[in-house]
N, C-alpha and C positions, 0 to 999 in steps of 0.2 A: 846657940841651933849649928846642926850639921852643915856640910856643903851640899848634900842632896836633896835638903831640908829646901836651902836657899833656890836650888836649881827649880825646887818643884815647884816654889812660888811664883818666880821668874817666868817659867813656862803658864803657870797658871793665872796671871796677872796679864800676860801678853792674849791668853784665850778667850779670857773673855775682855778684851776690848781694853783694856787701861792703856792710855798713850804713853810711847817706850820712853820717854824720857822722865815719866812719875814710876814705871817700871823702874828702872835703874836705882831712883831716889831711894823709894819704899824698901827695896830690896836691899839696897847699902846702910838706909839706917837700924831696920831689922836685924842682921846681919852682925852689924856695929855693937848695937842693941844688947847682942846675946853674949858678946864677949866682956867679961868683969870688970878687966886692966885699960880697954881702952874707953875714953869718957865719951860722951855723946855728944858732947861740944866738938867733936871731931868731925863730925859731919859736916855741919856748916863751914866750919873751918876750910876744910877739903875743899868743899863747892866754890869759897870764896878764891883763896889761892889758886883754882883750876882755871879759872878766870882774868886771873890777874897776870894777864900776859898783853905786852902794848900791840904783838902781832892780829891778837882777836879783834879787834878794833875794827881789822877791815873787812870780819864778817858783816855788821849791820850799813856798813859805809857802801860797799857794792852792792847790797841789796838796796838800797837809798838811790844810789845813783843807777840801776837798774828800774827802780819805779819809776821814777822820775823822768826816766828816757821813757818808757809805756806810756805813761799820764801824759809827757808832751808827746805824743803820737808820732816819736821821732822812729818808732818800729814801722809804722806806715812809710816813711821816707824810703827805708833802707830796705823793704821789700818792694818800690817800684825801682829803684836801683839794679836789685839783683833781677828781677823781670827783663830789664833793657840789656843786662847782659846774658844771661841766660834761656829766655822765655819764648827765643825762634827756636830751640832744638823740641825734639819730639815729648810732649809732658812736661812743658818750660815753666807751669805753674807751681809742678812737684819741684823741679830742680830750682827754680828760686823758693823755696820752701825752704831746701836744706842747705841752701846758699845763706840767706839771711841769719839761718842758725848759725850757722858758721860766723859771720861778722857780729851779729849780737852775744856770741859767745866771748868774746873779745870785747865788751864792754861788761856784762853783768858780773859773770860768773857762777850763774846762777840758771841751772836747768827749768826748774818750775816757773821763772818770771820768762824764759824764753817763751814757754810751752802758752802759759795763760795771753802776752804781749802780742806774738806771732800766732797763736793757734786762733785766737779771736777775729782776727781778718782773715786769714788763708784757709782755712776749714770752710765755712759758708762759702767764701769765693770759689775754693778748687769744687767744691758740689754743686755751684750754681755751674760751674763750665762743664759740665762731664762727666766729671770725676765720681767714682763710687765713695760710700762712705768711708768703707775699708781704707780704702788708698789715702784719702785724704785725712782723717783720723792717724791711718799708721806713719804716714812721710812725717807728720808734724810731731807724735811723741816722740819718735826715734830719732829724727835730725834734732831734738831739742836735748839729747843727751852729750852732744858733742859740749854743751855747754858749760859743762864741769870739767870738759879734756882740754880744750884750747884755753890758755890764762885769759885773764886771769879767772881762776878757778875758788871757790869759798872752802872744798874738802880740801884743796891742795894744801891752802892755807893753814886749815885746820891740820892738816898733817903734819906739816913744817913745824907747826906749835909745838905738835906730840915728840917728834922727834929730833929737833932740832935740826932737819935736813936745809939744804940749802935753798931758800925760795926759789932764786933767781933760777935753779937747776932745774928743778921741778916745772915751772913757767917754759923754761926753753922746750923741756923735753914732752909737753903735753902739747905742743906747736904740728910738729910731723905727725902722729899717730889724728889728731883728730883731723888734720887735713885730709890724711889716706880713709878717713872713716867716712867723711863726707863724699870723697871723690865715688868710694866703692858704694853709699848711699843710691848717687846721683847714676851708677852702673845699674842698678836694681832698676831703678827707677824707668829708663831709658829703655832696658829690655824690655819691659811690661807694657811700657807705651806704645814701642811698636807691635806688640800681641793686641793690644787693647785700643788701639786707634785713639789716645788721650791727644786733646787737642794742641797747637802752638800759636804761639804770637805770632806777629810779624816782627823780623828784625829791624828793632830801633834806628832812626837816622841818626846819623854821625850827630845834627843839633839837639836833636832830644836827648840823647845818650850825655852831651857834654852838660846838658842842662840839671838833669839829673843826678850827675857827677857832683856840680856842683853845689844843690842843694842838698845832698847826702854829703859832701864832704866833711862837713863839722863833728856828724857822728863818726865817720868811717876813720878820722883823726884820731878818736877816742881809744880803741886799742894800743895803736901805734905809741901815741905819749904814753900810756898805762905801760904796756909790756916794755917797750925801750928802756922807760926809765929804771923800770926794776931790773931789768939783766942789766944795764949798763953801772947800776949803783947809784945813780945820781939820788934816788930816794926808796925808802923800805914800801914794803907793800900797803903798810897803813894807810904813810902818805899818800901813795896812788891811790887808795881807794878815796881817799879824803877829796884829793883832788880831782878824781873821777864825779863824784857828789857833786861838786860846785859848778864843775865843767859842763856836767847834764843839766845842771840847775841854767848856768846862764845860756846855753844853747838854747833852751827851751823857753826859756822866757823872752830872751832878748833877739837871738836870730829866728830862732821857727813861728815865736810868737803864740804858741800851742799850749804853753804853761801857764794857769791864772794862778792870782795871791791867796785868793779862796782854796787852791786845791790843797796844798802846802800842808794844812792840820791833817788832812785823810790820808796823804803820802806820809807822812811821820807815822802816825798809826797806824799802818800798813807795815811798812817796816819794822816798825817795835816788835808788833807780833810776831812777822815772820823771823826776825832775828832771837825774839825772847824763847823760841822753841827751837832753835839751833843751841842757843849757849846754856840754857836749863840742863839739855841735856848733856853738855858738855861739862857743865857742875856737877851735876850729878855723879856721870860716870867719873870725877875725880876722885870722889866720895868709894865710888864704888870700887877703885883700885887702892885705896886704903885694905878694904877687904881683902880684895885678891892676892894683897902682898900678903897679909896675913894668913889665908892660906897656899902660899907657894905658887901659886896657879903660873905665874912666869918661868920658874926654875923649873917647876915638873914638866911644862911644855919643853924647854929647851932640854934637858934629859933627855924626854921621850925621843923629840927629832934629831938630838947628836948620837942619842945608842942605836935608833932604826933607821932615820933617814940620812944619808952619807952623800947623795945627790942636790944639787942644787938644783936641777930641773924637775927632782921629783916634790922637791920642796914646793917650788911655784907649782905646780900643777894641784899641789893640794892647797895652797893658798887661793888660786882661782875656783875650785870647784868649793871650798867653804865660804867667800863671799859672794858664789853666785846665790849658794841656797842662803846665807844670811839677809843677802840683797831682797829676797823676796818678802821679807816682813819686817825689815828694820832700814831706818833712813838711813844714809853712807855716813853723817857725823855721828852719829853714838856706834856705829859699827866698828868705825877706826877707833873712837875713843876705847872700847874696850878690850880689842882684839890688836891691834898694833902693836903698845907695848907690849904684847906677849911674845909677838912674831918678829919683831925687829933685833933681838938679840940673837935668834937662829938666823935670822938671814944673813946677819953679820958674818956671825961664826960660819957658815957654809960660803962665804966670799961674795954675797949677794950685794950690791949696792944699794943704800937707804933710796935712794932716788928714782931704780927701776922700782923696789919693792912697791915706792907712794905711784909711782903713776899705775901698775900693775891693781893696785887695791884702787885705787880712781875708778879706773877704766873697768874693772869689775862690778863694783857697786855703780858705776852708772849705768848698769846692764839691767839692776834692780827699779830704775826708775819708770823702765817700762814690763815688768812681769809679775802680776798679782800672787799673794792678793796687794803688796805693799802700793807697788809702782804706779806714784802719784804723778809721774806725767801722764803716763799712760788714762788714769783715770780724771783730770783736768781735761785732756782732749777727747776721750769718749765724752766726756759730762757736755764740752761745746758740739759735739757731729751728733748726740742723741743715738751714738751706739753703743748695744752693749759690750761690759768689758772682756767677754766669750769672743767675740768678734773682733774687737777692737785687738785682743792680745793675737789672735793668729796674722792679723794683719801687719803686725812688726816682727816678725819671726824672721823673715828675710832680713830683716834691716838687722837683726840682732847677731845673724850668722856673717854679717860682716862687721860688726865691731869684735868677734868671738877672735875671726882671722886676723885682725891687726892686735888683738889682744894677746895671741898667741905669738906672733911675730916681734913685740916688748916681751913679755914674757923670756923668750929662748933665744931669740937674733937680736941682743937690743944694741949688738955693735952697726949693725946694719940700717934700723931705726935712728937710731941716733947719731949718723954717719954727718949730718950737716950738724947738730949742737956741738959735735966735738970738735969741728972745725971752729965753729964757730966761740967756743970756749973748751981749749984741752983739758982744764979742770972739770968735765961737766958733770963725771961720775966719779 
């Protein structure tokens, strides 16, 4: 079977609605089956080897931690605390939505968990408080993309597994861009709030603030423990994910007392369901990697770029444009698995750090979470808010612009964006 036929099969399967993980597996199997001297057993072997990585254990464990915190209603505590901090600003509930996404990002590493957990509470609440549906859905969907930028981040873990890039540097590098995106989104909200007269809360009293701080402190401590431990080298990302799951279980069960033993089976099933989708895509892409190796795709791509593209900024522009397109119909994890191994050698040849490439890739693919037709976070938020995809997408466009501005800074001015991480760790890049 020729390469053109395989590309055609890939596109056809996507167009008829076959899930991307199965598309990758089918194309890998058909392609290898057509090569006479590569045995069919290669497909399951490569799929198994693709998951034979200690760092990938962090993926289901961080998803478990997020599910425990959502079912334990910790999201509600974080929302109340966020309102106490920024609720008195015009458009306070929308600001709180963004702030809680930034906090929740430091716990779960998953944007979809943020959209579902926070959106179920805040979207109806915002609509009841006089916000239009477009703002409620747009702010929730857009701010949830921060979940994969501020560490811990599941896509960053997968990228590190693919490239052997230091996960501590990726996590450290995601903090500044994530905070900048959050502040930029808050600026957009404030300007709109002034024009549209969105409501604000009374400023929380000192007593109420410290009461909410006490109630939220165990949850707020989670990202500090996770990120601090990884960056300082006290434990690996997988060990941090395991600790996060245990910590989320204990504070939900014994401190907040909002998690019941009867909830555990359902939480485990949800975790296994979500994890299996990502990990099966990863396994399938490992088999496809064998096929791409046979067709020398990585070598051909490297030859093309080194022949025609000699400037790093041109290469990064192509990477951003490419992943913006790919992200509209493919999840971040299979997209990275398919294309990062092809792009990384070229980036190294052009003197681009694998950490910078990783952060640019993750941020660009995060935009795909709110762009149709894939746009999983947009789909979840629009479903909660009972708003059409078209109107929901128009609502997130100003916030996408903010992400793009920060993305350009990361891609083309990394020394500016990563000034603080480099002070903390001179070997950062």
